[in-house]
VOFI-11116 format. One record per residue (C-alpha): residue in one letter; z, x, y; residue number from 1. Coordinates in Angstrom, 1 decimal, always signed. Layout:
REC|res|up|east|north|n
REC|A|Z|X|Y|NUM
...
//
This chain:
REC|res|up|east|north|n
REC|M|+146.9|+62.0|+85.5|1
REC|N|+149.7|+60.2|+87.3|2
REC|R|+149.5|+61.1|+91.0|3
REC|D|+152.4|+61.7|+93.2|4
REC|S|+152.7|+59.2|+96.1|5
REC|R|+153.3|+62.0|+98.7|6
REC|R|+150.4|+62.8|+100.9|7
REC|I|+149.9|+66.1|+102.7|8
REC|L|+147.2|+66.0|+105.4|9
REC|I|+145.7|+69.2|+106.8|10
REC|I|+143.7|+69.2|+110.0|11
REC|G|+141.2|+72.1|+110.1|12
REC|G|+140.0|+74.3|+107.3|13
REC|V|+138.4|+77.8|+107.7|14
REC|A|+141.1|+80.3|+107.0|15
REC|A|+144.7|+79.1|+107.5|16
REC|G|+144.1|+75.4|+106.6|17
REC|A|+142.0|+76.1|+103.6|18
REC|T|+144.5|+78.7|+102.3|19
REC|C|+147.4|+76.3|+102.8|20
REC|A|+145.6|+73.6|+100.9|21
REC|A|+144.7|+75.8|+97.9|22
REC|R|+148.2|+77.4|+97.8|23
REC|L|+149.9|+74.0|+97.9|24
REC|R|+147.8|+72.7|+95.1|25
REC|R|+148.8|+75.7|+93.0|26
REC|L|+152.4|+74.9|+93.7|27
REC|C|+152.1|+71.1|+93.3|28
REC|E|+149.5|+69.6|+90.9|29
REC|R|+150.5|+66.0|+91.5|30
REC|C|+150.6|+65.4|+95.3|31
REC|T|+147.6|+64.2|+97.3|32
REC|I|+146.1|+66.8|+99.6|33
REC|V|+143.4|+66.0|+102.1|34
REC|I|+141.6|+68.3|+104.6|35
REC|F|+139.9|+67.0|+107.8|36
REC|D|+137.5|+69.2|+109.7|37
REC|R|+135.4|+68.2|+112.6|38
REC|G|+132.7|+70.8|+111.8|39
REC|P|+130.1|+70.7|+109.1|40
REC|Y|+131.8|+73.5|+107.0|41
REC|V|+135.3|+73.4|+105.7|42
REC|S|+135.7|+77.1|+105.0|43
REC|F|+133.4|+79.9|+106.2|44
REC|A|+133.6|+83.6|+107.0|45
REC|N|+133.6|+83.5|+110.8|46
REC|C|+134.3|+87.3|+110.9|47
REC|G|+130.9|+87.8|+109.3|48
REC|L|+129.0|+85.8|+112.0|49
REC|P|+128.0|+88.8|+114.2|50
REC|Y|+126.6|+90.5|+111.1|51
REC|H|+124.6|+87.4|+110.2|52
REC|V|+123.1|+87.6|+113.7|53
REC|G|+122.3|+91.3|+113.1|54
REC|N|+120.7|+90.5|+109.6|55
REC|I|+123.3|+92.7|+107.8|56
REC|I|+124.3|+89.4|+106.1|57
REC|V|+120.9|+87.9|+105.7|58
REC|S|+121.7|+84.6|+103.9|59
REC|E|+123.8|+82.0|+105.7|60
REC|E|+125.1|+80.8|+102.3|61
REC|K|+126.9|+84.1|+101.9|62
REC|L|+129.2|+83.0|+104.8|63
REC|L|+130.3|+79.8|+103.0|64
REC|V|+133.7|+80.7|+101.4|65
REC|A|+134.3|+77.2|+99.9|66
REC|T|+132.5|+73.8|+100.0|67
REC|P|+134.0|+70.3|+99.8|68
REC|Q|+132.6|+70.1|+96.3|69
REC|L|+134.3|+73.3|+95.3|70
REC|F|+137.6|+72.0|+96.7|71
REC|K|+137.2|+68.8|+94.7|72
REC|D|+136.2|+70.4|+91.4|73
REC|R|+138.5|+73.4|+91.4|74
REC|F|+141.6|+72.1|+93.3|75
REC|N|+141.3|+68.3|+93.3|76
REC|I|+141.5|+68.4|+97.1|77
REC|E|+139.7|+65.8|+99.1|78
REC|V|+137.7|+67.2|+102.1|79
REC|H|+136.3|+65.2|+105.0|80
REC|T|+133.9|+67.3|+107.2|81
REC|E|+132.5|+66.1|+110.5|82
REC|T|+135.6|+64.1|+110.8|83
REC|E|+137.8|+64.5|+113.9|84
REC|V|+141.5|+63.7|+114.1|85
REC|V|+141.9|+62.2|+117.5|86
REC|R|+145.6|+61.2|+117.5|87
REC|V|+148.9|+61.9|+115.7|88
REC|D|+151.5|+59.1|+115.6|89
REC|R|+154.7|+61.0|+114.8|90
REC|D|+156.8|+57.8|+114.7|91
REC|K|+154.7|+56.1|+112.1|92
REC|K|+153.6|+59.4|+110.4|93
REC|E|+150.0|+58.5|+110.8|94
REC|I|+146.9|+60.1|+112.1|95
REC|E|+143.9|+58.4|+113.7|96
REC|V|+140.6|+59.7|+112.3|97
REC|R|+137.1|+59.4|+113.7|98
REC|D|+133.9|+59.9|+111.6|99
REC|I|+131.7|+61.8|+114.0|100
REC|R|+128.5|+60.6|+112.3|101
REC|T|+129.3|+56.9|+112.5|102
REC|N|+131.9|+56.8|+115.2|103
REC|E|+134.1|+54.7|+113.0|104
REC|T|+137.9|+55.2|+113.1|105
REC|R|+140.7|+54.7|+110.6|106
REC|R|+144.3|+55.6|+110.2|107
REC|E|+145.8|+57.8|+107.5|108
REC|S|+149.5|+58.1|+106.6|109
REC|Y|+151.2|+61.4|+105.8|110
REC|D|+154.4|+62.7|+104.4|111
REC|G|+153.6|+66.2|+105.7|112
REC|L|+151.0|+67.3|+108.3|113
REC|V|+149.5|+70.7|+108.8|114
REC|L|+147.8|+71.6|+112.1|115
REC|S|+145.1|+74.3|+111.6|116
REC|T|+143.0|+73.3|+114.6|117
REC|G|+142.1|+76.9|+115.5|118
REC|A|+140.9|+78.1|+118.9|119
REC|N|+138.0|+77.6|+121.1|120
REC|A|+135.9|+80.2|+122.9|121
REC|V|+136.8|+80.6|+126.5|122
REC|R|+134.2|+79.1|+128.8|123
REC|P|+135.5|+79.4|+132.4|124
REC|Q|+134.2|+77.2|+135.1|125
REC|I|+131.5|+79.6|+136.4|126
REC|P|+128.4|+78.1|+138.1|127
REC|G|+125.5|+78.0|+135.7|128
REC|I|+127.6|+78.5|+132.6|129
REC|N|+125.9|+75.6|+130.8|130
REC|L|+122.4|+76.9|+131.4|131
REC|P|+120.2|+77.3|+128.3|132
REC|G|+120.4|+80.8|+126.8|133
REC|I|+124.1|+81.1|+127.2|134
REC|F|+126.0|+81.2|+123.9|135
REC|V|+129.3|+81.6|+122.2|136
REC|L|+129.9|+82.6|+118.6|137
REC|R|+132.5|+80.8|+116.7|138
REC|T|+130.7|+78.7|+114.1|139
REC|I|+127.7|+78.9|+111.8|140
REC|P|+125.7|+76.5|+114.0|141
REC|D|+126.5|+78.9|+116.9|142
REC|S|+125.0|+81.8|+114.9|143
REC|R|+121.8|+79.7|+114.2|144
REC|K|+121.3|+79.2|+117.9|145
REC|I|+121.7|+82.9|+118.7|146
REC|R|+119.4|+84.0|+115.8|147
REC|S|+116.8|+81.6|+117.1|148
REC|A|+117.0|+83.0|+120.6|149
REC|V|+117.0|+86.6|+119.5|150
REC|G|+113.4|+86.3|+118.3|151
REC|N|+112.1|+85.8|+121.9|152
REC|A|+114.5|+88.1|+123.7|153
REC|S|+114.4|+91.7|+124.7|154
REC|L|+117.5|+91.8|+127.0|155
REC|A|+121.0|+90.6|+126.3|156
REC|A|+124.1|+90.5|+128.4|157
REC|I|+127.5|+90.2|+126.8|158
REC|V|+130.4|+89.0|+128.9|159
REC|G|+133.5|+90.5|+127.5|160
REC|G|+134.2|+93.8|+125.8|161
REC|G|+136.6|+92.9|+123.0|162
REC|F|+136.0|+93.1|+119.3|163
REC|I|+133.4|+90.3|+119.2|164
REC|G|+131.7|+91.8|+122.2|165
REC|L|+131.4|+95.2|+120.5|166
REC|E|+130.2|+93.7|+117.2|167
REC|M|+127.6|+91.6|+119.0|168
REC|A|+126.4|+94.7|+121.0|169
REC|E|+125.8|+96.6|+117.8|170
REC|N|+124.1|+93.7|+116.1|171
REC|L|+121.9|+92.7|+119.0|172
REC|T|+120.9|+96.4|+119.4|173
REC|R|+120.0|+96.5|+115.7|174
REC|R|+117.7|+93.5|+116.4|175
REC|G|+115.9|+95.5|+119.0|176
REC|L|+117.5|+94.1|+122.2|177
REC|S|+118.7|+96.2|+125.2|178
REC|V|+122.4|+95.2|+125.7|179
REC|T|+124.6|+95.2|+128.7|180
REC|I|+128.4|+94.6|+128.4|181
REC|I|+130.0|+93.1|+131.5|182
REC|Q|+133.8|+93.5|+131.5|183
REC|R|+136.1|+92.4|+134.3|184
REC|S|+138.8|+95.1|+133.6|185
REC|D|+138.0|+98.8|+133.9|186
REC|Q|+138.0|+99.4|+130.2|187
REC|I|+136.6|+97.8|+127.0|188
REC|L|+138.9|+96.7|+124.2|189
REC|S|+142.0|+95.7|+126.3|190
REC|S|+144.2|+96.0|+123.2|191
REC|L|+143.7|+99.8|+123.4|192
REC|D|+145.2|+102.0|+126.0|193
REC|P|+142.5|+103.2|+128.6|194
REC|E|+142.3|+106.8|+127.4|195
REC|M|+141.7|+105.7|+123.8|196
REC|A|+139.1|+103.1|+124.9|197
REC|F|+137.2|+105.9|+126.6|198
REC|F|+136.2|+107.3|+123.2|199
REC|V|+134.6|+104.0|+122.4|200
REC|E|+132.9|+103.7|+125.8|201
REC|K|+131.3|+107.1|+125.5|202
REC|H|+130.1|+106.1|+122.0|203
REC|L|+128.6|+102.8|+123.1|204
REC|Q|+126.7|+104.5|+126.0|205
REC|A|+125.4|+107.2|+123.6|206
REC|N|+123.9|+104.4|+121.5|207
REC|G|+122.1|+102.8|+124.4|208
REC|V|+124.6|+100.1|+125.5|209
REC|T|+125.0|+99.7|+129.3|210
REC|L|+128.6|+99.2|+130.4|211
REC|R|+129.4|+97.4|+133.6|212
REC|L|+133.2|+97.8|+133.8|213
REC|G|+135.5|+96.6|+136.5|214
REC|T|+133.2|+93.7|+137.4|215
REC|G|+133.2|+90.0|+136.5|216
REC|V|+130.7|+87.2|+136.5|217
REC|E|+130.3|+85.2|+139.7|218
REC|S|+127.4|+82.9|+138.5|219
REC|F|+124.5|+82.5|+136.1|220
REC|H|+121.0|+81.6|+137.3|221
REC|L|+117.7|+80.5|+135.7|222
REC|D|+114.7|+81.1|+137.8|223
REC|G|+111.9|+81.9|+135.4|224
REC|R|+114.4|+84.3|+133.7|225
REC|L|+118.1|+84.1|+133.1|226
REC|S|+120.2|+86.3|+135.3|227
REC|V|+123.9|+87.2|+135.9|228
REC|K|+125.3|+87.7|+139.3|229
REC|T|+128.4|+89.9|+139.1|230
REC|T|+131.5|+89.9|+141.4|231
REC|S|+130.3|+93.3|+142.6|232
REC|G|+127.2|+91.6|+144.1|233
REC|D|+124.7|+93.0|+141.5|234
REC|T|+122.2|+90.9|+139.6|235
REC|I|+121.5|+91.6|+135.9|236
REC|D|+118.3|+90.1|+134.5|237
REC|T|+118.6|+89.0|+130.9|238
REC|D|+117.0|+86.8|+128.2|239
REC|M|+120.3|+85.6|+126.7|240
REC|V|+124.0|+85.8|+127.4|241
REC|I|+126.8|+86.0|+124.8|242
REC|L|+130.2|+84.8|+126.1|243
REC|A|+132.8|+86.9|+124.3|244
REC|M|+135.7|+86.3|+126.7|245
REC|G|+138.4|+85.6|+124.2|246
REC|V|+139.7|+82.3|+122.7|247
REC|Q|+142.3|+79.7|+123.7|248
REC|P|+144.3|+77.6|+121.1|249
REC|E|+143.0|+74.1|+120.4|250
REC|S|+146.4|+72.5|+120.9|251
REC|S|+145.5|+69.3|+122.7|252
REC|L|+146.2|+67.2|+119.6|253
REC|A|+149.7|+68.7|+119.4|254
REC|R|+150.3|+68.4|+123.1|255
REC|N|+149.4|+64.7|+123.1|256
REC|A|+151.7|+64.2|+120.2|257
REC|G|+154.6|+65.7|+122.1|258
REC|L|+155.0|+68.9|+120.1|259
REC|S|+156.5|+71.9|+121.7|260
REC|L|+154.0|+74.4|+123.0|261
REC|G|+154.5|+78.0|+124.1|262
REC|D|+153.7|+79.9|+127.3|263
REC|H|+150.3|+80.9|+125.9|264
REC|G|+149.3|+77.3|+125.0|265
REC|G|+149.8|+77.6|+121.3|266
REC|I|+152.1|+75.5|+119.1|267
REC|R|+155.6|+77.0|+118.8|268
REC|V|+156.6|+77.5|+115.2|269
REC|D|+159.6|+78.9|+113.3|270
REC|D|+159.4|+81.6|+110.6|271
REC|R|+158.3|+78.9|+108.1|272
REC|M|+155.5|+77.7|+110.4|273
REC|Q|+157.4|+74.4|+111.1|274
REC|T|+156.8|+72.9|+114.6|275
REC|S|+159.3|+71.0|+116.7|276
REC|D|+158.7|+68.1|+114.3|277
REC|P|+160.3|+68.6|+110.9|278
REC|Y|+157.3|+67.1|+109.1|279
REC|I|+154.6|+69.0|+110.9|280
REC|W|+153.5|+72.6|+110.4|281
REC|A|+151.0|+74.7|+112.4|282
REC|V|+149.1|+77.7|+111.1|283
REC|G|+146.3|+80.1|+112.3|284
REC|D|+144.9|+80.6|+115.7|285
REC|V|+146.7|+77.6|+117.2|286
REC|A|+150.2|+78.8|+116.2|287
REC|E|+152.3|+80.8|+118.7|288
REC|V|+154.4|+83.3|+116.8|289
REC|K|+156.9|+86.2|+117.4|290
REC|D|+155.7|+89.7|+118.3|291
REC|V|+157.8|+91.9|+116.1|292
REC|V|+157.4|+95.1|+118.2|293
REC|A|+157.4|+94.1|+121.9|294
REC|G|+159.3|+90.8|+121.4|295
REC|G|+158.3|+87.5|+122.9|296
REC|W|+155.7|+85.1|+121.7|297
REC|H|+152.1|+85.9|+120.8|298
REC|L|+148.8|+84.3|+119.7|299
REC|A|+147.3|+86.2|+116.8|300
REC|S|+143.7|+85.3|+116.3|301
REC|L|+143.4|+87.4|+113.1|302
REC|A|+142.4|+86.4|+109.6|303
REC|G|+145.2|+88.2|+107.8|304
REC|P|+148.1|+86.5|+109.6|305
REC|A|+146.3|+83.2|+109.4|306
REC|N|+146.0|+83.4|+105.6|307
REC|R|+149.7|+84.4|+105.2|308
REC|Q|+150.8|+81.6|+107.5|309
REC|G|+148.9|+79.1|+105.3|310
REC|R|+150.7|+80.3|+102.2|311
REC|I|+154.1|+80.2|+103.9|312
REC|A|+153.5|+76.7|+105.2|313
REC|A|+152.6|+75.5|+101.7|314
REC|A|+155.8|+76.9|+100.3|315
REC|A|+157.8|+75.3|+103.1|316
REC|I|+156.1|+71.9|+102.5|317
REC|L|+156.9|+72.2|+98.8|318
REC|D|+160.6|+72.8|+99.6|319
REC|K|+161.0|+70.1|+102.2|320
REC|I|+158.8|+67.2|+101.0|321
REC|I|+157.9|+67.6|+97.4|322
REC|A|+160.5|+69.6|+95.4|323
REC|K|+163.4|+68.9|+97.8|324
REC|T|+165.3|+71.7|+96.1|325
REC|R|+165.0|+75.2|+97.5|326
REC|N|+163.4|+77.9|+95.4|327
REC|E|+164.6|+81.1|+97.1|328
REC|T|+161.9|+83.1|+95.5|329
REC|R|+159.3|+81.0|+97.3|330
REC|A|+161.2|+80.8|+100.6|331
REC|V|+158.9|+83.3|+102.2|332
REC|R|+159.3|+83.7|+106.0|333
REC|F|+156.7|+84.8|+108.4|334
REC|R|+157.7|+88.2|+109.7|335
REC|G|+155.8|+87.8|+113.0|336
REC|V|+152.7|+89.7|+114.1|337
REC|Q|+152.1|+93.3|+115.2|338
REC|G|+148.4|+92.9|+116.0|339
REC|T|+146.9|+95.1|+113.2|340
REC|A|+143.2|+95.0|+113.7|341
REC|V|+140.0|+97.0|+113.1|342
REC|C|+136.4|+96.8|+114.2|343
REC|S|+133.4|+99.1|+114.2|344
REC|A|+130.4|+99.7|+116.4|345
REC|F|+127.5|+102.0|+115.7|346
REC|G|+129.4|+103.9|+113.0|347
REC|L|+132.6|+104.3|+115.0|348
REC|T|+135.8|+102.6|+113.7|349
REC|V|+138.6|+101.4|+116.0|350
REC|A|+141.9|+100.4|+114.5|351
REC|I|+145.2|+99.4|+116.1|352
REC|T|+148.7|+98.3|+115.0|353
REC|G|+151.9|+97.5|+116.9|354
REC|A|+152.3|+97.8|+120.6|355
REC|S|+150.0|+99.7|+123.0|356
REC|E|+151.6|+101.7|+125.9|357
REC|K|+150.4|+99.0|+128.2|358
REC|T|+152.2|+96.4|+126.2|359
REC|L|+155.4|+98.4|+126.1|360
REC|K|+155.3|+98.8|+129.9|361
REC|R|+154.6|+95.1|+130.4|362
REC|S|+157.6|+94.2|+128.2|363
REC|G|+159.9|+96.5|+130.1|364
REC|I|+160.4|+98.9|+127.2|365
REC|K|+161.0|+102.4|+128.7|366
REC|N|+162.6|+104.5|+125.9|367
REC|Y|+159.4|+105.5|+124.2|368
REC|E|+157.3|+108.6|+123.8|369
REC|K|+153.7|+109.1|+122.9|370
REC|I|+151.7|+111.8|+121.1|371
REC|Y|+148.1|+112.5|+120.6|372
REC|L|+146.4|+114.3|+117.7|373
REC|H|+142.9|+114.8|+116.5|374
REC|P|+143.0|+115.7|+112.8|375
REC|G|+140.1|+115.6|+110.4|376
REC|S|+139.4|+112.6|+108.2|377
REC|H|+139.8|+114.9|+105.2|378
REC|A|+140.2|+118.6|+104.4|379
REC|S|+138.2|+120.7|+106.9|380
REC|Y|+136.6|+122.9|+104.2|381
REC|F|+135.2|+119.9|+102.4|382
REC|P|+131.8|+118.7|+103.8|383
REC|D|+131.5|+115.9|+106.4|384
REC|A|+135.1|+115.9|+107.7|385
REC|K|+135.1|+113.8|+110.9|386
REC|P|+137.8|+113.9|+113.7|387
REC|I|+140.2|+111.0|+113.9|388
REC|H|+141.7|+110.5|+117.4|389
REC|I|+145.2|+109.1|+117.1|390
REC|K|+147.8|+107.9|+119.6|391
REC|L|+151.3|+107.2|+118.2|392
REC|L|+154.1|+105.5|+120.2|393
REC|F|+157.7|+105.7|+119.0|394
REC|D|+161.2|+105.0|+120.2|395
REC|T|+162.9|+108.0|+121.6|396
REC|D|+166.4|+107.0|+120.5|397
REC|T|+165.8|+106.0|+116.9|398
REC|G|+162.3|+107.3|+116.1|399
REC|R|+161.1|+103.8|+115.2|400
REC|V|+157.4|+103.6|+115.2|401
REC|L|+156.2|+101.2|+117.9|402
REC|G|+152.4|+101.4|+117.7|403
REC|A|+149.3|+103.4|+116.9|404
REC|Q|+145.7|+103.5|+117.8|405
REC|A|+143.0|+105.4|+115.9|406
REC|I|+139.3|+106.0|+116.5|407
REC|G|+136.8|+107.9|+114.4|408
REC|E|+133.9|+107.7|+112.0|409
REC|S|+135.8|+107.9|+108.7|410
REC|G|+139.3|+107.3|+107.3|411
REC|V|+140.5|+105.3|+110.3|412
REC|A|+141.5|+102.0|+108.8|413
REC|R|+143.4|+103.6|+105.9|414
REC|R|+145.7|+105.6|+108.4|415
REC|I|+146.4|+102.5|+110.5|416
REC|D|+147.1|+100.5|+107.4|417
REC|I|+149.8|+103.0|+106.4|418
REC|I|+151.4|+103.1|+109.9|419
REC|S|+151.2|+99.3|+110.0|420
REC|M|+153.3|+99.0|+106.9|421
REC|V|+155.8|+101.5|+108.3|422
REC|I|+156.1|+99.4|+111.4|423
REC|Q|+156.5|+96.2|+109.4|424
REC|M|+159.4|+97.8|+107.4|425
REC|G|+161.1|+99.0|+110.6|426
REC|G|+160.3|+102.6|+109.7|427
REC|T|+160.5|+105.7|+111.8|428
REC|V|+158.5|+108.8|+112.5|429
REC|Y|+160.6|+110.6|+109.9|430
REC|D|+159.2|+108.1|+107.3|431
REC|L|+155.7|+109.0|+108.4|432
REC|E|+156.6|+112.7|+108.1|433
REC|E|+157.8|+112.2|+104.6|434
REC|S|+155.3|+109.7|+103.3|435
REC|E|+153.8|+110.6|+100.0|436
REC|L|+150.1|+109.8|+100.2|437
REC|C|+147.3|+110.4|+97.7|438
REC|Y|+145.4|+113.6|+98.3|439
REC|A|+142.1|+115.2|+97.2|440
REC|P|+140.0|+117.2|+99.7|441
REC|Q|+137.3|+114.6|+99.9|442
REC|F|+139.8|+111.9|+100.9|443
REC|G|+142.5|+113.6|+103.0|444
REC|A|+144.5|+116.7|+103.5|445
REC|A|+147.7|+118.0|+102.0|446
REC|K|+149.2|+117.2|+105.4|447
REC|D|+147.5|+113.8|+106.0|448
REC|P|+146.9|+112.7|+109.5|449
REC|V|+149.7|+110.2|+109.0|450
REC|N|+152.1|+113.0|+108.0|451
REC|L|+151.0|+115.1|+110.9|452
REC|A|+151.6|+112.3|+113.4|453
REC|G|+155.1|+111.9|+111.9|454
REC|M|+155.7|+115.7|+112.0|455
REC|I|+154.7|+116.1|+115.6|456
REC|A|+156.8|+113.1|+116.7|457
REC|A|+159.8|+114.3|+114.7|458
REC|N|+159.4|+117.8|+116.1|459
REC|H|+159.7|+116.3|+119.5|460
REC|L|+162.8|+114.3|+118.7|461
REC|R|+164.5|+117.3|+117.2|462
REC|G|+163.9|+119.3|+120.3|463
REC|D|+161.4|+121.7|+118.7|464
REC|L|+158.4|+120.4|+120.7|465
REC|P|+159.2|+119.2|+124.3|466
REC|L|+156.4|+117.1|+125.7|467
REC|A|+154.8|+117.1|+129.1|468
REC|K|+153.3|+113.9|+130.5|469
REC|W|+149.6|+114.1|+131.1|470
REC|E|+149.9|+111.6|+134.0|471
REC|E|+152.2|+114.1|+135.8|472
REC|L|+149.6|+116.9|+135.6|473
REC|K|+148.1|+116.5|+139.0|474
REC|D|+151.5|+116.8|+140.7|475
REC|T|+153.3|+119.4|+138.5|476
REC|Q|+154.5|+122.7|+139.8|477
REC|A|+154.6|+124.1|+136.3|478
REC|Q|+152.5|+127.1|+135.2|479
REC|I|+149.7|+125.8|+132.9|480
REC|V|+149.0|+128.3|+130.1|481
REC|D|+145.9|+127.9|+128.0|482
REC|V|+146.4|+129.6|+124.6|483
REC|R|+142.8|+129.3|+123.4|484
REC|S|+140.4|+132.2|+123.1|485
REC|K|+138.8|+133.6|+126.2|486
REC|A|+135.4|+132.1|+125.2|487
REC|E|+136.9|+128.6|+124.7|488
REC|Y|+138.7|+128.9|+128.0|489
REC|E|+135.6|+129.9|+129.9|490
REC|R|+133.7|+126.8|+128.5|491
REC|G|+136.1|+124.6|+130.5|492
REC|H|+139.8|+124.5|+131.3|493
REC|I|+142.4|+122.8|+133.4|494
REC|P|+142.2|+124.0|+137.1|495
REC|G|+144.8|+126.7|+137.7|496
REC|A|+145.5|+127.3|+134.0|497
REC|K|+146.2|+130.9|+133.0|498
REC|N|+144.5|+132.1|+129.8|499
REC|I|+146.8|+133.9|+127.4|500
REC|P|+145.3|+133.6|+123.9|501
REC|L|+147.9|+132.8|+121.2|502
REC|E|+147.2|+136.0|+119.3|503
REC|G|+148.2|+138.1|+122.3|504
REC|L|+151.1|+136.0|+123.5|505
REC|R|+153.9|+138.1|+122.1|506
REC|D|+152.5|+141.2|+123.8|507
REC|R|+152.1|+139.4|+127.1|508
REC|I|+155.4|+137.6|+127.3|509
REC|G|+156.2|+139.8|+130.3|510
REC|D|+153.4|+138.2|+132.2|511
REC|L|+155.4|+134.9|+132.3|512
REC|S|+158.3|+133.9|+134.5|513
REC|K|+161.4|+132.4|+133.0|514
REC|G|+162.2|+130.9|+136.4|515
REC|K|+159.2|+128.5|+136.2|516
REC|E|+158.5|+125.8|+133.7|517
REC|I|+155.5|+126.4|+131.5|518
REC|W|+153.1|+123.8|+130.2|519
REC|L|+151.0|+124.8|+127.2|520
REC|V|+147.6|+123.6|+126.2|521
REC|C|+145.0|+124.5|+123.5|522
REC|G|+142.1|+122.6|+121.8|523
REC|V|+143.9|+119.8|+120.0|524
REC|G|+147.6|+120.8|+120.1|525
REC|Q|+148.2|+123.1|+117.1|526
REC|R|+148.1|+126.5|+118.8|527
REC|A|+150.1|+125.2|+121.8|528
REC|Y|+152.8|+124.1|+119.4|529
REC|Y|+152.9|+127.6|+117.9|530
REC|A|+153.1|+129.1|+121.4|531
REC|T|+155.9|+126.6|+122.3|532
REC|R|+158.0|+127.8|+119.4|533
REC|I|+157.5|+131.4|+120.4|534
REC|L|+158.4|+130.9|+124.0|535
REC|L|+161.3|+128.6|+123.4|536
REC|Q|+162.9|+131.2|+121.2|537
REC|N|+162.4|+133.7|+123.9|538
REC|G|+164.3|+131.7|+126.5|539
REC|F|+161.5|+130.1|+128.4|540
REC|S|+161.4|+126.5|+129.7|541
REC|V|+158.3|+125.1|+127.9|542
REC|K|+156.5|+121.8|+127.4|543
REC|D|+153.4|+121.0|+125.4|544
REC|L|+150.5|+118.9|+126.6|545
REC|S|+150.0|+116.7|+123.5|546
REC|G|+146.5|+116.6|+122.0|547
REC|G|+145.2|+119.6|+124.0|548
REC|M|+141.9|+119.7|+125.8|549
REC|Q|+140.5|+117.0|+123.5|550
REC|T|+143.0|+114.6|+125.1|551
REC|Y|+142.5|+116.0|+128.5|552
REC|N|+138.8|+115.4|+128.4|553
REC|T|+139.4|+111.7|+127.6|554
REC|L|+142.0|+111.3|+130.3|555
REC|K|+140.0|+113.0|+133.1|556
REC|P|+138.1|+109.9|+134.2|557
REC|K|+141.2|+107.7|+133.9|558
REC|L|+143.6|+110.0|+135.7|559
REC|N|+141.1|+111.5|+138.2|560
REC|L|+141.5|+115.0|+136.7|561
REC|K|+139.0|+117.8|+136.9|562
REC|T|+137.8|+120.7|+134.7|563
REC|S|+137.1|+124.2|+135.9|564
//
């Protein structure tokens, strides 16, 4: 076959770089495509690494998505592993390459260059951080080291309570280790709001994980046994440490080449993944992209966006360098990120999309409201329905959905996926309310949790369901009325709350004063809504405490509330 003289070089494989290469080959059979990766594997499932440590994925080979030989045989793409690109010469359109095994260097020319250099695990300058027994988990060789250490360990300390920290806690526990998570902030999973993280914290503790929240690491020590000294002054003995403190973009190559970087250290790109150099693109963890909900720039260390970015860059390269004539059907643009993610630990699933309330506040966005609900994963009469704890954030002017968080044992990811798509399309709570979703009792309810979230939010915007703010509960002068049964009330209630069961509310309306605002609460919100409608139509000033006592019980430790 006659080869095209145009050369596209891709630095880094794994997800974004490998996807870009394969997509580009499908679009252009004749150009030369070469991948360089400094690691021994060009494309592997790094999201599966914690489960390889935990022996859920037993064979290491299962993690290999594609080998250099597969790229050659299937795509006619040349792959050089254990080969580091040390310099980009933008003027000459050349890169300098070093063979890690031989230390020999050479130069390669390019017509188009893709940077998929990824991110590195954060390793702060803490005394003792390079001691043996302290690990990160980013690559297959990392997983080998950890698996080897697990066999001789009984205690593990994990520094960081993000997704990787939780997954490692579960898998090390599965391997028989006692696990402690050390987290500098006062909650795990910083992408969640604190009251939602509390569900996960309780679940981890119930499964034997020790949480040390609100404390960081001061130093590591090895004196017969490894130990961690915390900023609180405590010492935690351990046999191994996993650093799960997040990642930082590997953008040094771009920085040295004079490309524009963002505030977070990533490479700034446009919506076709092009950098400040018209012949260089950046994809994956190293790319800094737009946040479509809160605005501003964001680093998205997520496999889904990385793969999409790879495809978009391939189409952009085709347009600019190879075809040189625009095909509008392929002129796909990256829409930005909204942080849709999911993880699980000990049977509990956590999923998020869009902005959290913390993010909205940080971004200066004030015109939003939040609701809480705790519906079942499917119809309550069908066996094994499990609660899903949902928080929905939406714009109070337009009803636009801004974000959602969901936690539960079943059906969580499906609901967040639906809400994610609504956010991506600029949809509103009215769209959630009217979404037509598949239903059978073993899969959902006729009013799916997504519909219910939309209905509750829409009811608020229509004025049918005024909402009180939980954080104002301690200082409110309102009369709290608990409309649950007497037995439920006596098992625990908000201090000072008056018990008027819903079924007797109409007969006891005379017990309430129209001169004082009333806040209503029940178990999860449904009965309080019914009571709200009754009292509003009888001339009372009423607000609903969203999510009922289920929400109250999760907020108590975060807001310093009490239960009588």
